[in-house]
C-alpha positions in Angstrom: 0.0 0.0 0.0 1.4 3.4 -0.8 2.4 5.7 2.0 -0.4 8.3 1.3 -3.2 5.7 1.5 -1.6 4.3 4.7 -1.4 7.8 6.3 -5.0 8.5 5.4 -6.2 5.2 6.8 -4.2 5.8 10.0 -5.9 9.2 10.3 -9.4 7.7 9.9 -9.2 4.3 11.5 -7.6 3.1 14.8 -4.0 2.0 14.1 -4.6 -1.6 15.2 -7.2 -2.0 12.4 -4.8 -0.7 9.8 -2.1 -3.1 11.1 -4.1 -6.3 11.3 -6.9 -5.7 8.7 -7.2 -4.6 5.1 -9.9 -2.6 3.5 -11.8 -4.7 0.9 -14.7 -2.4 0.1 -16.0 1.1 0.8 -19.4 2.7 0.2 -20.6 6.2 0.8 -24.3 7.0 1.2 -26.1 10.2 2.1 -26.2 9.1 5.8 -23.2 6.9 6.3 -19.8 5.6 5.3 -19.4 1.8 5.3 -16.0 0.2 5.4 -15.5 -3.6 4.9 -12.3 -5.1 6.3 -10.8 -8.6 6.4 -8.1 -9.7 8.8 -4.7 -10.0 7.1 -3.2 -13.4 6.6 -0.6 -13.1 9.4 0.5 -16.1 11.5 1.7 -15.6 15.0 5.5 -15.9 15.4 5.4 -19.4 16.9 3.4 -20.8 14.0 5.0 -19.2 11.0 7.0 -22.3 10.1 4.2 -24.8 11.0 2.9 -26.3 7.8 -0.1 -27.7 9.6 -1.6 -24.2 10.3 -3.4 -22.9 7.2 -5.8 -20.1 6.4 -9.4 -21.5 6.5 -11.7 -18.7 5.3 -13.3 -16.0 7.4 -15.9 -15.6 10.1 -19.1 -13.8 9.2 -19.1 -10.0 9.2 -19.7 -8.1 12.4 -20.9 -4.5 11.9 -19.5 -2.0 14.4 -20.4 1.6 14.6 -17.3 3.8 14.9 -17.1 7.5 15.5 -18.9 9.7 12.9 -16.9 11.1 9.9 -17.8 14.5 8.4 -21.4 14.4 9.7 -22.1 10.8 8.6 -22.3 7.6 10.6 -19.4 5.3 10.1 -19.8 1.6 10.1 -17.0 -0.9 9.9 -17.8 -4.4 8.8 -15.1 -6.7 10.0 -14.3 -10.4 9.3 -11.8 -12.3 11.4 -9.6 -14.8 9.6 -10.2 -18.5 10.6 -7.2 -20.8 10.8 -7.1 -24.6 10.6 -4.6 -26.8 12.4 -4.5 -29.8 10.1 -2.8 -31.9 12.8 -5.8 -31.6 15.2 -8.5 -30.6 12.7 -9.4 -27.7 14.9 -10.2 -24.2 13.7 -9.4 -21.0 15.6 -9.0 -17.2 15.3 -6.2 -15.1 16.9 -6.9 -12.6 19.6 -5.6 -9.0 19.4 -3.9 -8.1 22.7 -2.6 -4.6 22.2 -6.0 -2.7 22.3 -5.5 -1.2 25.7 -3.0 1.4 24.7 -3.8 5.0 25.7 -5.3 7.0 22.9 -7.1 4.3 21.1 -10.3 5.5 19.5 -12.2 2.2 19.8 -15.7 1.9 21.3 -16.2 -0.6 24.0 -18.2 -2.7 21.5 -15.3 -2.7 19.1 -12.8 -3.7 21.7 -15.0 -6.5 22.9 -15.3 -7.8 19.3 -11.6 -7.7 18.6 -10.7 -9.4 21.9 -13.0 -12.4 21.3 
């Protein structure tokens, strides 16, 4: 992603979203902005070399209302990546642990969703 787009996303969205998710769609209506985001395909450090851990699609979208932008409601539609451990045949999602930093602009609902 070029630097200008990244700076713009960081100005509009919480940094943790820009780091762990990618924008897949955007729609502007008279009353709202809707942003669709999918979790990036990033394995945790301890599993990067494990061939049994593979991407296994996404959860359903969760719609979260963020702070208004330019007089319009802002809705972020987020899908978490699902992973499959082929050795145990179990699916899982990663948690995001760095949401408690001072200055985050996430609503309580948003933090609860991301910490699931």
